C-alpha positions as CSV (number, residue, x, y, z in Angstrom):
1,M,0.2,0.0,0.1
2,D,1.5,3.4,-1.5
3,L,0.7,6.6,0.7
4,F,3.1,8.7,-0.7
5,K,4.5,8.4,-4.5
6,L,7.8,6.6,-4.3
7,E,11.1,7.6,-6.2
8,K,14.1,4.8,-5.7
9,G,12.2,3.1,-2.9
10,K,12.2,6.2,-0.8
11,P,8.9,8.2,-0.2
12,I,8.5,12.1,-1.5
13,L,7.0,14.3,1.2
14,P,6.0,17.7,0.5
15,K,8.2,20.3,0.7
16,G,8.6,22.0,3.5
17,K,6.3,19.4,5.3
18,E,9.1,16.9,6.3
19,R,8.4,17.0,9.6
20,L,4.7,16.4,9.5
21,F,4.8,13.2,7.9
22,R,6.9,9.8,9.1
23,A,7.6,7.4,6.5
24,Y,7.5,3.8,7.5
25,Q,7.4,0.7,5.3
26,S,4.4,-0.6,4.1
27,D,5.4,-4.4,4.2
28,I,6.7,-5.5,7.6
29,D,7.2,-9.6,7.9
30,G,5.6,-10.0,4.7
31,N,2.3,-8.2,6.5
32,Q,0.5,-5.0,5.2
33,M,0.6,-2.3,7.8
34,F,-3.4,-1.4,7.1
35,S,-6.1,-4.7,7.5
36,V,-9.2,-3.4,6.0
37,F,-11.8,-4.0,8.5
38,S,-14.7,-5.5,6.7
39,P,-16.8,-7.5,9.2
40,E,-20.1,-9.7,7.9
41,I,-22.9,-7.4,8.1
42,R,-25.2,-9.3,11.0
43,D,-28.9,-8.7,9.5
44,S,-30.5,-11.2,11.6
45,S,-29.4,-10.2,14.7
46,L,-29.8,-6.1,14.3
47,F,-33.2,-7.3,13.4
48,N,-33.7,-9.1,16.4
49,G,-32.9,-6.2,18.5
50,F,-34.9,-4.1,16.4
51,N,-37.7,-6.0,17.0
52,K,-37.3,-5.8,20.5
53,I,-36.4,-2.6,20.9
54,L,-40.2,-2.2,18.9
55,Q,-41.8,-4.8,21.7
56,R,-40.4,-3.2,24.0
57,I,-42.3,0.6,23.0
58,E,-45.7,-1.9,22.2
59,F,-45.8,-2.7,26.1
60,S,-44.2,0.6,27.3
61,V,-47.4,2.3,25.8
62,G,-49.9,-0.6,25.9
63,L,-50.7,-2.0,21.7
64,A,-50.2,-5.6,21.5
65,Y,-46.8,-7.6,20.7
66,G,-47.4,-7.7,17.3
67,T,-48.9,-4.4,16.6
68,I,-45.5,-2.4,15.2
69,S,-42.9,-5.0,15.8
70,E,-43.0,-8.2,13.5
71,P,-46.0,-10.5,14.0
72,S,-44.5,-13.7,13.1
73,Q,-41.6,-13.9,15.9
74,V,-44.2,-13.7,18.6
75,E,-44.0,-16.9,20.2
76,K,-46.6,-16.4,23.2
77,T,-49.1,-19.1,25.1
78,A,-53.1,-18.5,24.2
79,T,-53.2,-16.5,27.9
80,E,-50.0,-14.3,27.1
81,I,-52.0,-13.3,23.7
82,L,-55.3,-12.3,25.3
83,T,-53.3,-10.0,28.6
84,S,-52.2,-8.8,25.6
85,K,-55.0,-8.3,23.5
86,Q,-56.5,-6.8,26.8
87,R,-53.8,-4.5,27.3
88,S,-54.1,-3.3,23.6
89,Y,-57.7,-3.0,24.6
90,V,-57.4,-0.6,28.1
91,F,-55.2,1.3,25.8
92,I,-57.5,2.0,22.8
93,S,-60.4,2.8,25.3
94,E,-58.5,5.2,26.9
95,I,-57.5,6.9,23.8
96,Q,-61.6,6.8,22.9
97,Q,-62.5,8.4,26.5
98,S,-60.4,11.1,26.0
99,L,-61.5,11.7,22.5
100,E,-64.5,11.6,23.4
101,K,-64.1,14.7,26.7
102,S,-62.1,16.5,23.6
103,L,-65.2,16.1,21.6
104,Q,-67.7,17.3,24.1
105,D,-65.3,20.2,25.5
106,L,-65.3,21.5,21.0
107,V,-68.9,20.9,20.9
108,Y,-69.6,23.2,24.1
109,A,-66.7,25.9,22.7
110,L,-68.8,25.5,18.9
111,N,-72.2,25.9,20.8
112,V,-71.6,29.1,22.9
113,Y,-69.4,30.8,20.1
114,S,-72.8,30.4,17.7
115,N,-74.8,31.5,20.5
116,I,-72.9,35.2,21.6
117,G,-75.6,36.9,23.1
118,K,-78.3,34.1,23.3
119,P,-78.9,31.6,25.6
120,L,-77.3,28.4,24.8
121,Q,-78.5,25.6,23.1
122,D,-79.3,22.3,24.5
123,I,-77.0,20.6,23.0
124,T,-75.9,16.6,23.6
125,L,-73.1,14.9,21.9
126,T,-73.2,10.9,21.6
127,C,-69.8,8.7,20.9
128,T,-70.1,5.1,20.1
129,F,-66.8,3.9,19.4
130,G,-66.9,0.1,17.8
131,D,-64.6,-2.5,19.6
132,S,-62.4,-3.7,17.0
133,V,-59.8,-5.4,19.2
134,L,-61.7,-8.3,21.2
135,E,-65.0,-8.6,19.1
136,D,-65.5,-8.8,15.8
137,T,-68.3,-6.9,14.2
138,E,-68.7,-9.4,11.5
139,K,-69.6,-11.9,12.9
140,E,-72.1,-9.9,15.5
141,F,-74.1,-8.9,12.3
142,Q,-74.3,-12.4,11.3
143,R,-75.6,-13.2,14.7
144,R,-78.0,-10.8,15.1
145,L,-78.8,-11.5,11.5
146,Q,-79.3,-15.0,12.3
147,L,-81.4,-13.7,15.4
148,V,-84.0,-11.5,13.6
149,S,-84.3,-14.6,10.4
150,S,-85.2,-17.2,13.3
151,G,-87.2,-14.5,15.0
152,I,-86.1,-14.2,18.3
153,L,-85.2,-10.6,17.7
154,T,-87.4,-8.0,16.2
155,K,-86.4,-6.2,12.9
156,E,-86.6,-3.0,14.7
157,K,-84.0,-3.4,17.6
158,F,-81.7,-4.8,14.8
159,V,-81.9,-1.7,12.4
160,A,-81.9,0.4,15.7
161,W,-78.3,-1.5,16.4
162,Y,-77.1,-1.5,13.2
163,F,-77.9,1.9,12.4
164,G,-77.6,3.5,15.8
165,C,-81.0,4.6,16.0
166,D,-83.7,3.9,18.1
167,E,-86.7,1.9,17.0
168,T,-88.7,4.2,15.9
169,E,-86.6,5.6,13.8
170,A,-85.4,2.0,12.5
171,K,-89.3,1.8,11.5
172,D,-88.6,4.2,8.7
173,Y,-85.8,1.9,7.5
174,I,-87.7,-1.0,7.0
175,P,-89.2,-1.2,3.9
176,Q,-93.0,-1.6,4.3
177,G,-95.2,-4.3,2.5
178,Q,-91.7,-5.7,2.0
179,D,-89.6,-9.1,3.5
180,L,-86.7,-7.5,5.0
181,F,-84.6,-10.6,5.8
182,G,-86.5,-13.6,3.8
183,G,-89.0,-14.6,6.1
184,G,-92.8,-13.3,7.0
185,R,-93.4,-9.9,8.9
């Protein structure tokens, strides 16, 4: 390895800067003076370490394992899966409660602002957040639809549940004179 140009086997050092540089033989005992350091990149260990960091983040903020970390690398028992989902459910429920409080405060502020100098209107905000963590809404829909088909649940209650209204409003959704679910009325 040459660091300086060689002339007659001796390095040519910059003029006037000879004191700043030292000349060494680049080949000592058949070995190079400098060795190239190029270790193999350990992708799997780096990935596993990063995945552990993501799992610690998930645990710290209350998310289930596999939410942001690699879900295929999470080996758990059924109890651990349930506990993890419950932790995630609690976390999401707390977010929903905070969001509902914020929305209620916003609606109140808008009510005050829009009625300056007039009495406030009676406005209520109703927030309903679905449980998408522990409950499968499609399965619940099919279960209730089956209850309606077998005559156990009324169509009005089913439509009221689906659209989030009361039963009197739900009657307006149901077509008159037609069978909604293939059975008699």
